[in-house]
C-alpha positions as CSV (number, residue, x, y, z in Angstrom):
1,M,13.7,15.5,26.2
2,K,11.5,13.0,27.8
3,V,10.3,10.6,25.4
4,G,6.9,8.2,25.8
5,F,6.8,5.7,22.7
6,I,3.6,3.6,21.7
7,G,3.6,0.6,19.9
8,L,6.6,-2.1,20.2
9,G,5.5,-4.1,17.1
10,N,8.2,-5.0,14.3
11,V,9.2,-1.8,13.6
12,G,8.3,0.2,16.8
13,S,10.4,-2.3,18.9
14,K,13.2,-1.5,16.9
15,L,12.9,2.4,16.8
16,A,12.2,2.1,20.6
17,G,15.5,0.5,21.2
18,S,17.4,3.0,19.2
19,L,16.3,5.4,21.6
20,L,17.0,3.6,24.7
21,R,20.4,2.4,23.4
22,N,21.1,6.2,23.1
23,G,20.8,7.2,26.5
24,F,17.0,8.7,25.7
25,D,14.5,9.1,29.1
26,L,12.3,6.5,27.5
27,T,8.7,5.5,28.8
28,V,6.9,2.8,26.7
29,L,3.5,1.7,26.1
30,D,1.8,-1.5,24.3
31,R,-1.1,-3.4,24.7
32,K,1.0,-6.4,25.4
33,P,2.6,-6.7,28.7
34,D,5.6,-8.7,27.7
35,L,7.0,-6.3,25.1
36,V,6.8,-3.4,27.8
37,A,8.4,-5.6,30.3
38,N,11.8,-6.4,27.7
39,F,12.1,-2.7,27.7
40,T,11.7,-2.0,31.3
41,A,13.7,-4.8,32.1
42,R,16.5,-2.7,30.0
43,G,16.0,0.6,32.0
44,A,12.8,2.4,29.9
45,G,9.9,3.0,32.1
46,G,6.2,1.7,32.0
47,A,3.3,3.6,31.3
48,D,-0.4,2.8,32.2
49,S,-2.2,4.7,29.5
50,A,-1.7,7.0,26.5
51,A,-2.6,10.1,28.7
52,A,-0.1,9.4,31.3
53,L,2.5,9.2,28.3
54,M,1.4,12.6,27.0
55,R,1.3,14.1,30.4
56,N,4.4,13.0,31.7
57,N,6.8,13.4,28.7
58,D,8.1,16.2,26.3
59,V,7.7,14.2,23.1
60,V,5.4,11.0,22.2
61,I,5.9,8.6,19.1
62,T,3.2,6.4,18.2
63,C,4.1,3.7,15.8
64,L,0.8,1.8,15.3
65,P,-0.8,-0.5,12.5
66,S,-3.7,1.2,11.3
67,P,-4.9,4.9,10.9
68,A,-7.9,3.8,13.1
69,A,-5.5,2.8,16.0
70,S,-3.7,5.7,15.9
71,A,-7.1,7.8,16.0
72,E,-8.1,5.8,19.2
73,V,-4.9,6.7,21.2
74,M,-4.7,10.5,20.1
75,T,-8.1,10.8,21.2
76,E,-7.0,9.4,24.7
77,M,-4.2,11.9,24.4
78,L,-5.4,15.0,23.4
79,P,-6.3,16.2,26.8
80,E,-3.1,16.4,27.9
81,V,-1.5,18.0,25.0
82,G,-0.4,21.8,25.5
83,P,2.4,24.0,25.0
84,G,5.8,22.3,24.6
85,K,4.4,18.6,23.8
86,T,5.3,17.2,20.5
87,W,3.5,14.2,19.0
88,L,5.4,12.0,16.1
89,E,3.7,9.9,14.2
90,M,5.9,7.2,12.5
91,S,2.9,4.8,11.6
92,T,2.0,4.3,8.0
93,T,-0.9,6.1,7.6
94,D,-3.8,8.2,5.8
95,E,-2.2,11.9,4.6
96,A,-5.8,13.2,5.3
97,E,-6.2,11.6,8.5
98,I,-2.9,12.8,9.9
99,R,-3.6,16.0,8.9
100,R,-6.9,16.0,10.9
101,L,-5.4,14.5,13.9
102,A,-2.3,17.0,13.7
103,A,-4.7,20.4,13.7
104,L,-6.7,18.9,16.8
105,V,-3.0,18.9,18.3
106,T,-1.9,22.2,17.3
107,Q,-5.3,23.7,18.5
108,K,-4.1,22.4,21.8
109,G,-1.0,24.3,21.6
110,G,1.1,21.5,20.9
111,A,3.1,20.3,18.0
112,A,2.8,17.4,15.4
113,V,5.4,15.8,13.2
114,D,4.1,13.5,10.1
115,C,7.1,11.2,10.4
116,P,6.9,7.5,8.8
117,V,10.2,5.4,8.1
118,S,11.3,3.4,5.5
119,G,14.1,0.8,4.9
120,G,12.9,-2.3,6.7
121,C,13.1,-4.1,10.3
122,H,16.6,-4.8,9.9
123,R,17.5,-1.0,9.2
124,A,15.3,0.3,12.3
125,D,17.1,-2.2,14.2
126,T,20.5,-0.4,13.9
127,G,19.2,2.9,13.9
128,N,20.2,3.3,9.7
129,I,16.6,3.7,8.5
130,S,15.0,6.6,6.6
131,I,12.7,9.0,8.1
132,F,10.6,11.4,6.2
133,A,9.4,14.4,8.4
134,G,6.5,16.5,7.6
135,C,6.1,19.6,9.6
136,D,7.0,23.1,10.0
137,R,10.4,24.0,9.7
138,E,10.9,25.5,13.3
139,T,9.3,22.0,14.4
140,F,11.7,19.9,12.5
141,E,14.7,21.6,13.8
142,R,13.5,21.0,17.1
143,V,13.1,17.2,17.0
144,L,15.8,16.8,14.3
145,P,18.4,15.7,17.1
146,L,16.0,13.0,18.0
147,L,15.2,11.9,14.6
148,T,19.1,11.7,14.0
149,R,19.3,9.1,16.6
150,L,16.3,7.0,15.4
151,G,17.7,6.8,11.6
152,R,20.3,7.7,9.4
153,R,18.7,9.9,6.6
154,V,16.2,12.5,7.8
155,L,14.1,14.1,5.0
156,H,12.0,17.2,5.6
157,T,9.1,16.7,3.0
158,G,7.3,20.1,3.6
159,P,4.1,20.7,5.7
160,V,2.2,17.5,7.9
161,G,0.8,15.0,5.8
162,T,3.6,15.3,3.0
163,A,5.5,12.5,4.7
164,S,2.6,10.2,4.5
165,T,1.9,11.0,1.1
166,L,5.5,10.2,0.1
167,K,5.8,6.9,2.3
168,V,2.8,5.0,0.6
169,M,4.3,6.0,-2.7
170,T,7.4,4.3,-1.4
171,N,5.6,1.4,-0.3
172,Y,3.6,1.0,-3.5
173,L,6.9,0.9,-5.0
174,A,8.3,-1.8,-3.2
175,T,5.2,-3.9,-3.7
176,A,5.8,-3.5,-7.3
177,N,9.2,-4.5,-7.1
178,L,8.5,-7.7,-5.0
179,L,5.9,-8.9,-7.8
180,T,8.4,-8.1,-10.5
181,C,11.3,-10.2,-8.7
182,C,9.2,-13.0,-7.9
183,E,8.2,-13.1,-11.6
184,A,11.7,-13.1,-13.0
185,L,13.1,-15.5,-10.4
186,V,10.0,-17.9,-11.3
187,T,10.9,-17.1,-15.2
188,M,14.5,-17.9,-14.8
189,K,13.9,-21.0,-12.9
190,A,11.5,-22.0,-15.6
191,A,14.2,-21.3,-18.2
192,G,16.7,-23.6,-16.7
193,M,18.7,-20.9,-14.8
194,D,20.6,-21.4,-11.7
195,L,19.0,-19.2,-9.1
196,A,21.9,-17.9,-7.3
197,T,23.4,-16.8,-10.5
198,T,20.1,-15.5,-11.1
199,Y,20.2,-13.5,-8.2
200,E,23.5,-11.9,-8.9
201,A,22.8,-11.0,-12.3
202,M,20.0,-9.3,-11.1
203,K,21.9,-7.5,-8.3
204,I,24.4,-6.2,-10.7
205,S,22.4,-4.9,-13.5
206,S,20.4,-2.1,-14.2
207,G,17.2,-4.2,-12.7
208,T,18.2,-4.5,-9.4
209,S,16.4,-2.4,-6.4
210,F,16.5,-2.3,-2.4
211,V,13.8,-5.0,-2.5
212,H,15.4,-7.2,-4.8
213,E,18.8,-6.9,-2.6
214,T,17.1,-7.8,0.7
215,E,13.7,-10.0,-0.1
216,S,15.0,-11.9,-2.8
217,Q,17.3,-13.4,-0.4
218,L,14.7,-14.3,1.9
219,I,12.4,-15.8,-0.9
220,L,15.4,-18.0,-2.0
221,N,16.4,-19.2,1.6
222,G,12.6,-20.2,2.2
223,S,12.5,-18.4,5.3
224,R,10.0,-15.8,3.3
225,D,10.2,-13.3,6.6
226,V,10.4,-9.9,6.3
227,S,8.6,-8.7,9.3
228,F,5.4,-7.5,7.0
229,T,2.2,-9.1,5.9
230,M,-0.2,-9.2,3.5
231,D,-2.7,-7.1,5.2
232,L,0.2,-4.3,5.7
233,I,1.0,-4.4,2.2
234,L,-2.8,-3.9,1.1
235,K,-3.4,-1.1,3.5
236,D,-0.5,0.6,2.4
237,I,-0.8,0.5,-1.4
238,G,-4.7,1.0,-0.7
239,L,-3.7,4.5,0.7
240,F,-1.6,5.1,-2.3
241,Q,-4.6,3.8,-4.5
242,T,-6.7,6.5,-2.7
243,I,-4.4,9.2,-3.2
244,A,-4.6,8.7,-6.8
245,E,-8.0,8.6,-7.0
246,R,-8.6,11.8,-5.1
247,N,-6.2,13.6,-7.8
248,D,-8.0,12.0,-10.8
249,V,-4.8,9.8,-11.8
250,P,-6.2,6.8,-13.9
251,L,-3.6,4.4,-12.6
252,E,-3.3,0.7,-14.5
253,L,-0.8,-1.2,-12.8
254,S,-1.9,-0.2,-9.0
255,P,-5.3,-2.0,-9.2
256,M,-3.9,-5.2,-10.5
257,I,-1.2,-5.5,-7.8
258,I,-4.1,-4.8,-5.0
259,D,-5.6,-7.7,-7.1
260,I,-2.5,-10.0,-6.6
261,M,-2.3,-9.3,-3.1
262,K,-5.5,-9.9,-2.3
263,D,-5.7,-13.0,-4.1
264,G,-2.4,-14.3,-2.0
265,Q,-3.9,-13.3,1.0
266,A,-7.3,-15.2,0.4
267,R,-4.4,-18.3,-0.5
268,Y,-2.3,-18.0,2.1
269,G,-4.1,-15.9,4.8
270,E,-4.6,-12.5,6.1
271,R,-1.5,-12.2,8.1
272,A,0.6,-14.1,5.5
273,N,4.2,-12.9,5.2
274,S,4.4,-10.6,2.1
275,D,7.0,-12.5,0.5
276,D,4.6,-15.6,0.4
277,I,3.0,-14.1,-2.8
278,I,5.5,-15.6,-4.3
279,R,4.0,-19.0,-3.8
280,R,0.9,-18.1,-6.2
281,L,3.7,-18.8,-9.0
282,E,5.2,-21.8,-7.4
283,D,1.7,-23.4,-7.2
284,A,1.1,-22.6,-11.1
285,T,4.0,-23.7,-12.3
286,G,5.0,-26.5,-10.1
287,L,8.6,-24.9,-9.3
288,S,10.2,-24.5,-6.1
289,I,12.0,-21.3,-5.8
290,L,14.9,-22.1,-3.4
291,A,18.7,-21.6,-3.2
292,D,21.7,-22.5,-1.0
293,G,23.6,-19.8,0.4
294,F,21.1,-17.3,1.4
295,P,19.9,-16.0,4.9
296,A,17.0,-16.7,6.8
297,E,16.9,-13.2,8.2
298,L,17.9,-9.7,7.3
299,I,20.8,-8.2,9.5
300,D,21.9,-4.6,8.8
301,D,25.7,-4.8,8.7
302,E,26.2,-0.8,8.2
303,P,27.8,0.2,11.5
304,E,25.2,2.8,13.4
305,A,26.4,6.4,12.9
306,P,24.6,9.8,13.8
307,G,22.1,10.6,11.2
308,Y,21.8,13.9,9.2
309,E,19.2,15.9,7.2
310,V,18.9,14.7,3.7
311,V,18.6,18.2,1.5
312,P,16.9,17.9,-1.7
313,P,18.8,19.3,-4.8
314,G,17.6,23.1,-5.2
315,V,17.0,23.7,-1.9
316,T,19.5,25.7,0.7
317,R,19.8,25.4,4.3
318,P,21.3,27.7,6.8
319,V,24.7,26.4,8.1
320,A,24.6,26.1,11.7
321,A,26.9,28.4,13.9
322,E,30.0,26.5,15.2
């Protein structure tokens, strides 16, 4: 299987690195030549265009910052799509847009997989990230060997569009978790509690979360760099709000979270680190939310291992013949 990869940003570079590390025939493309050069120096090929990447590879993966960027790349690749070609969209995107683009791919005889990831850059770097895959079952089984090298836990979510729907939901939850962690840490500091002890109390309690156990450490260290920015947060939670509005769900917390993140962006910059949102409360209270002993960056210490399909309760899958 020859694989092309477009988009070597914070997440994309880690995913492409997993493919290279695991021996895939990989060709990469990015607008930044230095990012491409880093991969070609390690044995990957480089492409001149998205069209050439689709023409010369069996599978092309895109991991881009916006639905508009994905649409632009797919427009260039579409003339090269045909039978035997598969497009994996690993960007976080709008479910209506991925369905539109996937239909164009299908009309040309190719296959499309709605394939976002979740778990953070540190887990993408080790091949331990989780992957959602929306497509027909036959296509899923064909790309599963590839997905289980990119990630640890792979969930077939249903047809194209379902993976992106679930992905923006999880990013909404992560953002809500981040804001509640910020409020908890600042309130405990104001109440005179030791912040390292507060961190551990949260971690071992019913109030813990993946976000707390990762991002709270970066907040307390002061680096606050989770390789994710406020503009991306607003894109993702905006997509979630759009899903709710399309389905006539009168959300109450979601609009408040959007307003808080917009205020943070206005104060600290469009591309400010998402964890900088705690500064709003630090500024309001005059408190500094820092503690010794916490890391400046997240490192995934789980050993890399082949991934596997996660099967939801009540769903049966045929057992592969040995």
